[in-house]
N, C-alpha and C positions, 0 to 999 in steps of 0.2 A: 504493500499499499504506501503511495507517496502523494503528498499533498502540495502545492506549490503556490506561494502568494507573491504578489508583486507590488510594493509600495515606494514610491518617491524614488525610484530608480533603484531600489536595492530589492535584491532577489533572496526570499527564505525559502529554503527546502527542507521540509521535514521529512525524514526517512524512518520507516519502520521497518525492519526486516526480520524476517523469521526465518530460521536456519532449522531445518529438520534433519538430525543426524542422529542415526542410530535410536530411532524413537523419543529422542529429547528435544524439546523445542527451546531453542535459544532465542532471545529477543535482543537486537542492538538498537537502539536509538541514536540519530546522529544529526546534525545540524551543518549546512553549507551555506556560508553567506557569501555573496559578492557585490561589489557596486560597480555602477559605471563611471568611468574616468572622464570627465569633460574637459581635456587640454588637448592642445595641438602639438603634434610631432613634427618636426620639420622633415621635409619630404627630402632633402638633399644632404649630403656629408661629404667628408673628404675623407680618404685613407690617413692613418696616422703617420707620422714622419718615421723613416728608418733612421734608428738611432745607432745602428750598429757600424755603418760607415758613414761618418761625415767629415769631408775633406778639412783637413787642418786640425780637427779636434784632438787626434794623437799628439800633434807638436806642441798644442797649448797645454793639455793637460798631462802628457807623459813627457816632460821636458829633461828627465832624467838620460843623461850621455852614457854613464857608465855604471855596470849591475854587477854584484857579485853573487853566486850561484853558490852556497855552502850547505854542509851537512856534518852533523856530529854523529849520525845514525848510519844505517845499513848501506846508504847510497854511495856513501865514501868509498865502500868497499865493491859494490855491484857496477857503479857508473863513476869511477874517479876521473876519467876525462872529460865528464860533461860538467864538471866543478872549476870555478874559478870566474875569471874576468870576461863579463860582455860588453860589448861597446856598440853604442848605436850605428846601424849601418844605413836603414832607409824605412819609408813605410810599407807595410806589408797588408793588404786586405783591410785599409785604415787604420792599422795600428803599427806601433813603431816595433822593428825587427833588430836582433841585435847579433853580431858576429862573436864567437867565443872560442876557448881554447879548442886545440886540436881540429879546428875546421868545423866546430859545432855551431849550431844557429837555433836563438830563440826566436819565436815568431806565433803569431795567432793562426788558429786554423780555422778553415772555411766555414766549418758547422760550430764554431766556437771552442772557447779554451786556448791553452796554450802549450806548446809543444818545444823541446830541446830536440832538435834532428839533425841528421848528417849533412843535409842540404836545406836550403831556404825553400820552404813549401812541401816539404816531403810528408807523407802522409805516416810515417814510421819515425820513432824515436827514442830517447833514452830518459826524458823526464817529462811529466806531464801535470798539468792541471785542468780539471774541468771547469772551473769558473768560467761562466760565460756573461759577467757583469761588465760594464763598460770602464771597471777599474783598470790601470796601468798594470803589469805584471807584478812589479815590484810593490804594488799596494795590496795584493791577495793575501789576506792573512794566513791561510793555510790551506791544506788539501793538495800539496804537491807529492806526487808519486813518482817513482823510479822504476824501471823495467829491469828484472832479476832474469838474465838470460839463461842460469842454470834452471831454474823453475819453470820459464816461459810465462811468469805472471807478473803483473805490476801490484806494487806496494806502496801504500802511504808511509812516509816518513815524517813525523811530526817535527823532526829537526832539521829537515830542508827547507832552506829559505833563501828567498832571491830579496836583495837589498838594494836600494840606490847608493850609490858610492861619490858620484859627482854628476 
């Protein structure tokens, strides 16, 4: 049984449901109410700005020219050649890219995050951070990982840090 009343733009529904299960009668009473909204919604809109790549923003917000990547944990044993000084090289995907020791590179990935790899733009590497925020790489508070080649897995090293030195 259902009964519907409409008054001043409000719709009240009173429901009485009877469920018969295994010979028992269960009654559930419920009330649903809604109101008509009388305001105009704009018919046109715009795409939100793409904040992932804004020309020149990396130069303004990521002014650090020299970084140091260091670790007191397992990274210093698994990826010692990736640790050291990184110098600003150029913009890559709207973010700064840095050249480091033993020909390694620190750069942003197309899908987000940061990677220390063997070549600028390489999809594989030694050190990684999945942070997709607009922060400069040296401002990311944590989450840096290293690749352990013996295990074939990525591990978080809480002592692995990237800092601006000039």
